[in-house]
C-alpha positions in Angstrom: 0.0 0.0 0.0 1.3 3.4 -0.9 2.2 6.1 1.6 -0.5 8.4 0.4 -3.1 5.6 0.8 -1.9 4.9 4.3 -2.1 8.6 5.2 -5.7 8.8 3.9 -6.7 5.7 5.8 -5.1 7.0 9.0 -7.0 10.3 8.6 -10.3 8.5 8.0 -9.6 6.4 11.1 -8.8 9.6 13.2 -12.1 11.1 12.1 -14.1 8.0 12.7 -12.6 7.7 16.3 -13.5 11.4 16.9 -17.1 10.7 15.9 -17.2 7.6 18.0 -15.9 9.6 21.0 -18.6 12.2 20.5 -21.4 9.7 20.0 -20.3 8.1 23.2 -20.2 11.2 25.2 -23.0 13.5 23.8 -24.7 11.1 21.4 -25.2 11.0 17.7 -27.9 13.6 17.6 -25.7 16.2 19.2 -22.7 15.4 17.1 -21.9 17.9 14.4 -19.4 17.8 11.6 -17.7 20.8 13.2 -17.3 19.0 16.5 -15.9 15.9 14.9 -13.4 18.1 12.9 -12.4 19.9 16.0 -11.8 16.7 18.0 -10.0 15.1 15.0 -7.8 18.1 14.6 -8.8 18.7 11.0 -10.9 21.1 9.0 -14.6 20.5 8.2 -13.8 20.1 4.5 -11.4 17.2 5.4 -14.3 15.4 7.2 -16.5 15.9 4.2 -13.7 14.7 1.9 -13.8 11.3 3.8 -17.4 11.3 4.6 -19.6 13.2 2.2 -22.7 13.0 4.4 -23.7 12.3 8.0 -24.9 8.8 7.1 -21.5 7.6 5.8 -19.9 9.1 9.0 -22.4 7.3 11.2 -22.0 4.1 9.3 -18.1 4.3 9.7 -18.5 5.1 13.4 -21.0 2.2 13.9 -18.6 -0.2 12.1 -15.8 1.0 14.3 -17.8 0.4 17.4 -18.9 -3.1 16.4 -15.3 -4.1 15.7 -13.6 -2.3 18.6 -15.8 -2.3 21.7 -15.9 -5.9 22.6 -19.2 -6.6 20.8 -20.1 -10.3 21.3 -19.6 -12.6 18.3 -22.6 -14.9 17.4 -20.4 -17.8 16.1 -19.3 -18.6 19.7 -22.8 -18.9 20.9 -24.1 -20.9 17.8 -21.5 -23.6 18.7 -23.5 -24.4 21.9 -26.2 -27.0 21.3 -28.2 -26.6 24.5 -30.4 -23.5 24.0 -30.6 -22.8 27.8 -26.8 -23.0 28.2 -26.4 -20.9 25.1 -28.8 -18.3 26.4 -27.0 -18.0 29.8 -23.7 -17.5 28.1 -25.0 -15.1 25.5 -26.9 -12.9 28.0 -23.9 -13.0 30.3 -21.5 -11.8 27.7 -24.1 -9.3 26.3 -24.7 -7.8 29.7 -20.9 -7.4 30.4 -20.7 -5.6 27.0 -23.6 -3.4 28.0 -21.9 -2.5 31.3 -18.6 -1.7 29.7 -20.3 0.5 27.0 -23.2 1.9 29.1 -22.7 5.6 28.4 -22.3 5.1 24.6 -25.2 2.7 24.4 -27.4 5.0 26.5 -26.7 7.9 24.1 -27.2 5.8 21.0 -30.4 4.2 22.2 -31.8 7.6 23.2 -30.8 9.1 19.8 -31.6 6.3 17.5 -35.2 7.2 16.9 -34.1 10.7 15.8 -31.5 9.3 13.5 -33.6 6.9 11.4 -33.9 9.3 8.5 -30.1 9.8 8.5 -29.3 6.1 8.8 -25.9 4.6 9.2 -26.7 2.3 12.2 -27.1 -0.7 10.0 -23.9 -2.5 11.2 -25.2 -2.4 14.8 -28.7 -3.6 13.8 -27.2 -6.4 11.6 -25.0 -7.6 14.5 -27.9 -7.6 16.9 -30.0 -9.6 14.4 -27.1 -12.1 14.1 -26.9 -12.4 17.9 -30.7 -12.9 18.1 -30.6 -15.6 15.5 -27.9 -17.4 17.4 -29.8 -17.3 20.6 -33.2 -18.1 19.2 -32.1 -21.2 17.4 -33.0 -24.7 18.6 -35.7 -24.1 21.2 -38.4 -26.6 21.4 -42.1 -25.9 21.2 -45.0 -25.2 18.8 -45.5 -22.0 16.9 -47.4 -20.2 19.7 -44.7 -21.1 22.3 -42.0 -20.0 19.8 -43.7 -16.7 19.2 -43.8 -15.9 22.9 -40.3 -17.2 23.5 -38.8 -15.1 20.6 -40.5 -12.0 22.1 -39.0 -12.8 25.4 -35.5 -13.4 23.9 -35.7 -10.0 22.1 -36.8 -8.3 25.3 -33.9 -9.9 27.2 -31.4 -8.8 24.7 -32.5 -5.2 24.7 -30.1 -2.7 26.2 -33.1 -0.9 27.9 -34.1 -4.1 29.5 -30.6 -4.6 31.0 -30.4 -0.9 32.0 -33.8 -1.1 33.8 -32.9 -4.3 35.8 -29.5 -3.1 36.8 -30.7 0.3 37.7 -33.2 -1.3 40.1 -30.3 -3.1 41.9 -29.7 -6.4 40.0 -26.2 -7.5 39.2 -25.5 -8.6 35.6 -25.6 -12.2 36.8 -28.9 -11.6 38.5 -30.4 -9.9 35.4 -29.1 -12.8 33.3 -30.8 -15.4 35.6 -34.0 -13.5 35.8 -34.3 -13.3 32.0 -33.3 -17.0 31.6 -36.1 -17.9 34.0 -38.6 -15.7 32.0 -37.7 -17.4 28.8 -37.6 -20.9 30.4 -41.0 -20.2 31.9 -42.6 -20.2 28.4 -42.3 -24.0 28.4 -44.0 -24.4 31.8 -47.4 -26.2 31.3 -50.4 -24.1 32.2 -48.6 -20.7 32.2 -50.5 -18.1 30.4 -48.3 -15.4 29.0 
């Protein structure tokens, strides 16, 4: 790779990291191109040279977050055959990730509805879909049971669910066990959910 290409990639990464820092601290909705340029130590036109619109900047920032924040990998979970064991491990790892990235996830979750027209969050949504598919696979039950279970799994995976449980005094382990019991309860005969 040529020196010029390396410099351009390094500049792009510096801008992406600045955007990620701002998304983590103030949130995507409050992040401006000027603020990204200031934090990256570049001019606004340099940001626009690398990212012609806010969508491309948010997408690069989201890809950076997925790759560099310890986001869980679905392949490791998919290798576990027992769905209950897989769920316990998955929620445990997901909740550790949520705790480590609490401020950033809080800002992103808060701002995501305002950013739907802009876009760029697809890498995050795609990874969450992959994680959901890994957790949801292999559970027994009829269609009605599966519909309820899948809703419970989606609820358990949601950052706001973890946040609510831990803000009300549960540890990550306690929150994992509570959600595991909720999902396991779908199979209890006579329960009406």
